[in-house]
C-alpha positions in Angstrom: -98.6 -133.3 -158.6 -101.3 -132.5 -161.1 -100.5 -130.2 -163.8 -103.3 -127.4 -162.7 -101.3 -127.6 -159.3 -98.1 -127.4 -161.1 -99.1 -124.5 -163.1 -100.7 -122.4 -160.2 -97.1 -122.9 -158.2 -95.4 -121.7 -161.3 -97.9 -118.4 -161.5 -97.3 -118.1 -158.2 -93.5 -118.2 -158.3 -93.6 -115.7 -161.4 -95.9 -113.1 -159.5 -93.3 -113.2 -156.3 -90.4 -112.4 -158.8 -92.0 -109.7 -160.3 -93.3 -108.2 -157.2 -89.7 -108.5 -155.9 -88.2 -106.9 -158.8 -90.8 -104.0 -158.3 -89.8 -103.8 -154.9 -86.0 -103.1 -155.5 -86.8 -101.1 -158.4 -88.0 -98.8 -155.7 -84.9 -98.8 -153.3 -82.8 -95.8 -153.7 -79.3 -95.0 -152.1 -77.7 -91.4 -151.3 -73.7 -91.5 -151.4 -72.0 -89.1 -149.4 -67.8 -89.0 -149.2 -65.1 -86.4 -148.4 -61.6 -86.2 -150.1 -58.8 -84.4 -148.5 -55.5 -83.7 -148.8 -53.0 -85.7 -146.9 -50.5 -82.8 -146.2 -49.4 -79.2 -145.8 -52.3 -77.6 -148.3 -50.7 -76.1 -151.4 -51.2 -72.1 -151.6 -52.7 -70.8 -155.1 -50.1 -68.6 -156.9 -51.0 -65.4 -158.6 -51.0 -65.2 -162.5 -49.7 -62.6 -164.3 -52.7 -61.0 -166.2 -51.0 -59.1 -168.8 -52.3 -55.8 -170.0 -56.1 -56.1 -170.2 -57.2 -53.5 -168.2 -60.3 -55.0 -167.0 -58.5 -58.4 -166.0 -55.7 -56.2 -164.4 -57.8 -53.7 -162.3 -57.4 -53.3 -158.8 -59.2 -56.0 -156.8 -59.5 -58.7 -159.5 -56.4 -60.3 -158.5 -56.4 -64.0 -160.1 -54.5 -66.9 -158.8 -54.2 -70.5 -160.0 -57.1 -72.9 -159.7 -55.9 -76.3 -160.6 -55.0 -77.5 -156.8 -57.7 -75.9 -154.6 -57.1 -77.0 -150.8 -59.2 -75.5 -147.8 -56.7 -75.0 -145.4 -58.8 -75.6 -142.5 -59.6 -79.2 -142.9 -57.9 -80.0 -146.4 -60.8 -80.6 -148.3 -59.7 -80.8 -152.2 -62.1 -78.7 -154.1 -63.0 -80.1 -157.7 -62.8 -83.7 -157.4 -65.1 -85.2 -159.8 -66.8 -88.7 -158.7 -68.9 -90.2 -161.2 -70.5 -93.6 -161.5 -68.9 -95.8 -164.5 -71.8 -97.8 -166.1 -69.8 -100.1 -168.7 -70.2 -103.3 -166.8 -74.1 -102.4 -166.2 -76.3 -104.1 -168.9 -79.2 -102.0 -167.7 -78.7 -98.9 -165.5 -81.7 -98.4 -162.9 -82.3 -94.5 -162.8 -84.3 -93.0 -160.2 -87.7 -91.6 -161.7 -87.0 -88.0 -160.8 -83.6 -88.2 -162.4 -84.7 -89.6 -165.7 -85.5 -86.8 -167.9 -82.6 -84.4 -169.0 -82.9 -81.4 -167.1 -84.7 -78.5 -168.8 -82.6 -76.0 -167.2 -79.5 -74.9 -168.8 -76.1 -76.0 -167.6 -74.1 -72.3 -167.2 -70.6 -71.5 -167.5 -69.9 -68.1 -166.5 -66.7 -65.7 -167.0 -66.6 -63.8 -163.9 -63.5 -61.5 -163.1 -61.5 -63.3 -165.8 -61.9 -66.9 -164.6 -64.4 -69.5 -165.7 -67.3 -70.0 -162.9 -67.5 -72.8 -162.1 -64.4 -74.3 -162.5 -66.0 -78.2 -163.1 -69.4 -78.2 -165.1 -71.4 -81.0 -165.0 -74.3 -81.8 -167.4 -76.1 -84.4 -169.2 -76.2 -84.9 -173.0 -78.9 -83.7 -174.7 -79.0 -81.0 -172.2 -78.4 -77.1 -173.3 -75.0 -75.3 -171.9 -75.3 -71.4 -171.8 -71.9 -69.8 -171.9 -72.2 -66.2 -170.5 -69.9 -63.4 -170.1 -70.5 -61.0 -167.0 -67.0 -59.4 -167.6 -66.5 -55.9 -169.2 -64.0 -57.2 -171.8 -64.2 -59.7 -174.6 -63.8 -63.6 -173.7 -63.9 -66.7 -176.1 -64.5 -70.4 -175.2 -62.8 -73.1 -177.1 -64.1 -76.7 -176.0 -62.0 -79.5 -176.8 -64.6 -82.3 -177.5 -63.5 -85.7 -178.3 -67.0 -86.6 -179.6 -69.2 -83.5 -180.1 -68.8 -80.8 -182.9 -66.0 -78.5 -182.1 -67.0 -75.4 -180.7 -65.0 -72.3 -180.2 -67.5 -69.1 -179.6 -66.4 -65.7 -179.1 -68.4 -63.9 -176.1 -68.4 -60.2 -176.3 -69.4 -57.9 -173.1 -72.5 -58.9 -171.5 -73.4 -61.4 -174.1 -74.2 -65.3 -173.7 -74.1 -68.1 -176.4 -75.8 -71.3 -175.6 -76.0 -74.8 -177.7 -76.7 -78.2 -176.7 -74.3 -80.9 -176.2 -75.5 -84.0 -178.2 -73.6 -86.7 -177.2 -71.8 -88.2 -173.8 -68.3 -87.8 -173.5 -65.7 -90.1 -172.7 -63.6 -87.7 -170.8 -63.8 -84.2 -168.7 -63.6 -81.7 -171.5 -61.1 -79.0 -171.1 -62.5 -75.2 -172.1 -60.1 -72.6 -172.6 -60.0 -68.6 -173.4 -57.5 -68.2 -176.3 -57.9 -64.5 -175.3 -57.0 -64.9 -171.9 -54.7 -68.2 -171.7 -54.8 -68.9 -167.7 -58.6 -68.9 -168.0 -59.9 -72.9 -168.2 -62.8 -74.9 -166.9 -63.8 -78.4 -167.4 -67.1 -80.0 -168.8 -68.4 -83.2 -167.9 -71.1 -84.7 -170.0 -72.7 -88.0 -169.2 -76.0 -89.8 -170.2 -77.1 -90.5 -166.7 -76.9 -88.1 -163.7 -74.7 -89.7 -161.2 -71.9 -87.3 -160.9 -70.8 -85.4 -158.1 -67.9 -82.6 -158.0 -66.6 -81.9 -154.2 -67.1 -78.4 -152.8 -64.5 -76.3 -151.0 -64.3 -78.7 -147.7 -64.0 -81.7 -150.3 -67.4 -83.2 -149.7 -69.8 -84.8 -152.5 -73.4 -86.0 -152.5 -74.9 -88.3 -155.3 -78.4 -88.9 -154.9 -80.7 -91.3 -156.1 -78.4 -94.2 -156.8 -79.8 -97.8 -157.5 -79.2 -99.7 -154.0 -78.6 -103.3 -153.3 -75.9 -103.9 -156.0 -72.2 -103.4 -156.9 -71.9 -100.0 -158.5 -68.0 -98.9 -159.9 -67.0 -95.2 -159.5 -64.2 -93.4 -161.0 -62.3 -90.5 -159.3 -61.0 -87.8 -161.2 -59.1 -84.6 -160.7 -57.4 -82.0 -163.4 -54.1 -81.7 -161.3 -53.8 -85.8 -160.8 -50.6 -87.4 -161.4 -51.6 -90.1 -163.6 -54.3 -92.0 -162.1 -55.6 -92.0 -158.4 -54.7 -95.4 -157.3 -53.4 -95.1 -153.7 -55.7 -94.0 -151.1 -56.0 -94.0 -147.3 -59.8 -94.6 -146.7 -61.2 -94.3 -143.1 -57.5 -94.8 -141.7 -57.1 -97.8 -144.1 -54.6 -97.8 -147.3 -56.3 -99.1 -150.3 -55.4 -99.6 -153.9 -58.1 -98.4 -156.3 -57.5 -99.7 -159.8 -56.6 -97.1 -162.1 -58.9 -94.3 -160.2 -61.5 -96.9 -160.1 -63.7 -98.2 -157.1 -66.8 -100.2 -156.1 -69.1 -100.3 -153.5 -72.8 -101.6 -152.5 -75.0 -99.3 -151.4 -77.9 -100.0 -149.0 -80.9 -98.3 -149.4 -81.3 -94.6 -147.8 -77.9 -92.7 -146.7 -74.5 -94.2 -147.1 -71.8 -92.1 -145.5 -68.6 -93.6 -146.9 -66.6 -91.7 -144.4 -63.0 -89.7 -145.6 -60.7 -90.5 -148.3 -57.0 -89.1 -147.8 -55.1 -88.7 -151.1 -51.1 -87.7 -150.4 -49.4 -84.8 -152.1 -47.6 -87.5 -154.5 -50.8 -88.1 -156.3 -50.9 -85.0 -157.8 -48.6 -82.9 -160.0 
């Protein structure tokens, strides 16, 4: 074979490789999964709100939120299912999701509880903390890597600040004035985090398809890590709450994951 022919073959091979990579970069996957409680749904318990006249007002009865289970279908609310990137040398991110959102993430005080219970946001995104109640609150953030924040929020006011760094774990948020008030903030460098709705359902869009991805499941009331599950009727071991999937392009319905009552406190 002449050097000219060899060179042409080499160039052709390189072009094919680059073209294949370009095609793969355009293949994206959406993930759907549901988490349900494999037992009788526990009932939220009423909370003694003390002497605060607004919180104790008629119609403002407050209940525990650390274990919210839909009694009709067992769906577990506020399960966090997030992509773990420690084993990925270079994460492919969907072009529509690369930029940090310009919109602010919102954590609101409504009827003496934090809304939502779990806030998901990107590092370098701005968080707005708003008080919609007719009583004063504060928000004390237990950051692990970012600068401490303990902000007082007067009636009808809001405070905002940018969270610079990714946090290694869910950040607890408390109101020291009203000790039952609690929330969590998830701060990631990437957009691939889902939180289950009232039916236990999670949707994460725009994931890279065709490669093995590791996910972590977390819930504020879990008993250590969630390591034993029943997925689509089959018992499985998840390594300290981690599980791996390879997603095909397009929609991926991973089915239903049942969690036994002993997985929770």
